[in-house]
N, C-alpha and C positions, 0 to 999 in steps of 0.2 A: 257732489253727493246728492243722490235722489232721496226723496222722503222715505222710501223703503229702506235704503241704506241707513238712514238716520234712526228710524224707530227700532231697527234691529239691534241698535247699540244701547237701547234703553229698556231696562227691566228694574226700575228703582225699588219696587216692592220686594223683589227677591234679593237684590244686592244689598239693600239697606239692612234687612234682617241678618244676612250673612255677616256683614261688617259688625253689626251690634253683637252677635254671638261670638265672633272672633275676639272682640274687646272684652266680653265677659270672661272668656277662657284665660285671657292675659292677666286679669286682675282678681280672679276668683280666689286664688290662694291667700290673698290678703284678708279674706273673710273666713278662712278655715275650710274653704271648698276645694274640691278635687276637679281640676280641669279635664280629667279623663272620665268623669261621671256626670256630665251635664245633661239635665233633663229639661225639655221645653214642653209647654202645654198651652192649650187655648181652645176657643170655641169659634166655629164658623170661618171667617176670613183669615184669622191668624194661623190656625193649623193648615189652612189651604196653602199658605206660603211655606209652612214647614214641610208639607208634602212635597212641594217643589224642591226644597233643599235636599230631601232624601234622594230625589232622582236628578238633581242638578248635574249638568255636564254629562248626562247619560251614565252616572255612576263612576266616572273616571277620577273623581276627587272625593276626599272624605267629607262627610257632613260635619258642621261645627257643633255637634252634640252627639251623645251616645244613646239616649232614650227620648221618647216623645209620647205625649198623650194628645191624640188628635180627636177632638170631639166635633163631629159633624163638619169635616173640612169642606167648606162651600166655596165654589168659584165656577164661573161660566167657562167651560172648555172652549178655548179659542185657538184653533189651528189655522185660521184663515188669514192670509196676507192682506186680502182686500179690506177686511174689517179693521185690522190694525192700521192700515194705510189711511182709511177713512177717519178713524178716531184721531190719529195723529194730526192729520191736516185740519180737522175741526178744531183741535186744541190750539194749533198754531194761529188759526183765524181768531179764536176767542181771545188769545193773548196779543193779537195784533202784531205778530212777528212772522218771519218767513223762513226761519231755519232753526236748527237745534242750537247752534251757537248763540243766536239772539235770544232763544228761550232760556238758555242757561244764564244769560246776562240780565234777564228781566228781574224785576223786584219780586219779593215774596207776595206783595199785595196783588201784583199782576197774575202770578201763578194761581193764587187762591181764587181770584175772581174767574179766571179761565176754567178752573176745575168746577166751580159752582155752575157756570154756564153750560159746561159739557154735561154735567149730571142733570141739570134742570131741563135741558132740551132732549134728553134721552127718553126712550119709551118707559112706561111705568114699570117699576120693579127691576129695571136694568141699572147698570152703573156707568152707562155711557161708553162702554167698551174698555174701561180702566181695569187693569188687573193683569196677572201673569198670562203670557201668550207664547206660543211656540215661536222661537226666534232662531233655531238652529245652533244655539250656543249654550247658554245656561239652561235653557228649556228646549232641548233638541226635538222632543216630541211631547205629547200629552203624558202626564205622570202615569195614568192607568196603563198606557201602552208600554212605557218604560219598565214599570213594575212587572208586567207580564213577560218581558224579555229579560228579567233579572238584571236590568241596568239600573242599579241603585247603589248608594254608598254602602260600603261593606262594614264601616266602623260602627254603625248603629244597628247591626243585624240582631244579635241575641246575646243572652248571658253565655250561651255556648261559645260564641265567637270570642268574647272577652276572656273566658277561662282558657281557651286554647292558646290565644295569642300571648297572654300575660303569664301563664303558669305552666300549662302542660307542654306546649311546643313553642317556646318564645322565639325560636329562630325559623319557624315554619315559613315556607315560601308562599306568596299570595295565591298562586294557582292551587296549591295543596289545601290551603285554608278554605278557599272557595269550594273546592270539591267536598271537603268534610261538611261544611255548613249548608251547602246548597244541594248536594246529591246524597251523601250518606245519612245526614240528619237534616233534611230540609225543613224550613219553618212552615210546616203545614199543620195548623192548629184547628181544633174543633171548638167553635165559640158560638154561643147562643146569645145574640145581641139583645133580644127582647128582655131576657132575665139578667143579663150582665154576668153570666156565670160560665165558667169552664167546666166541662164534664170529662171525667177521667176515661182514658182509653177509648175515646170515640173515634180515633184515627187508627188506621191499620198499622201505623208505625209505633204505637205504644206510648205516645206522649201527646200532650194537648196544649203546651205553652212553652215559652223559652226556658223556664226553670226546669220543667220535667224533661225537656229535650237534653239539657245539660246533665241531668241525673242519669238519663239513658246512656249518654256517651260515657260518663264516668263508670257506670256499671259494666259496660262493654270493655272499657279501657283497663280498669283495675281488677275486675272479677271474672266476667264471662270469658274473656280472651284466654285467661289462664286455664280455666276449666276445659275450654274447647281444645287448647293445645295438648292437654293431658289425654283427652278422649281420642284425639287424632293420632297421637304418638303410640298409644297402646292398643288402639283398635276397639271395635264394638264388642268383640268376644271376650275381652279381658277387663272391661270397665263398665261401670254403671253410673248413670246420671239421673238427676231428678230436677224437676221444675217446681219451685215452691211459689204458689200463688194464693196461699191462704191469707185473707185480709188484703192488706196492701202489698204483701210480699216483699217488704223492705229488707235490706241487708241486715242480718243478725236475728231477724224475727223467726227464723227456722230453728234457732238453738233450743228453745224450750220443747220443740217437737222431737229433736234429735235426742236430747237428754230429758226424757219424759219426767215431769214432776217439778221442773223449774219454771215457775211462773204460770200464768193462766193460759191454757191451750184448749183447742177443740179435741176432746178425748179420742174420738173416732179417727181423726186425721193423725194424731200422735201415735196411736197403735199401728196405723198403716206404715209409719216410718220404721 
């Protein structure tokens, strides 16, 4: 086995977090938690590994959580075999061993000392090359590239995804579910990071976050589709339709305008009705 073959089998930072989260899901019910509503969060290197969990195995496996708060996920993108090879060989040297098998058999003190030497001898501000790297397996490509290709775990997509899977269409086929959540109601949100605020209707698709995308789907599912079916069945010459967008335009808010005098309404709009 060459050193390249050896280091490609090592991504402890990614696998360790995955193992820990699998354990959390197993025991969470003992503390009143729901293993299907796990949320993880963190700052800098922690969420960087969480990001890798979202794109792990190119999205062919479910992530061990459903929601995540990723604050400044920081890691040095490393798609280069030669850099990993160099880092791995340096670590073997600092541990005074010549193979992965010997490294695994070494004492904790030896590993800790080798890690200290690797970081100490790295350039200022670097981590000595330690961190997640493209290995063709759990990290098939850099996360940004995988996300751009929609190669991500689908179980932590959105509230829309959860609602469809658990209540609206529990027997939905994976391909159909992906089409609904990625094509019909894609997770394209308008977000102003500087203020930390979402702004309503800043996207052409009428929603701005996972909750409002779910609301849009439910409006189409329960309301709009029925009205559209009537219009299509009777034709434009025999039916009339209206779009209510006064205020937020939520379901039921048009009632005071239809039956003028019930509740507070905009008088001019009410008379138009």
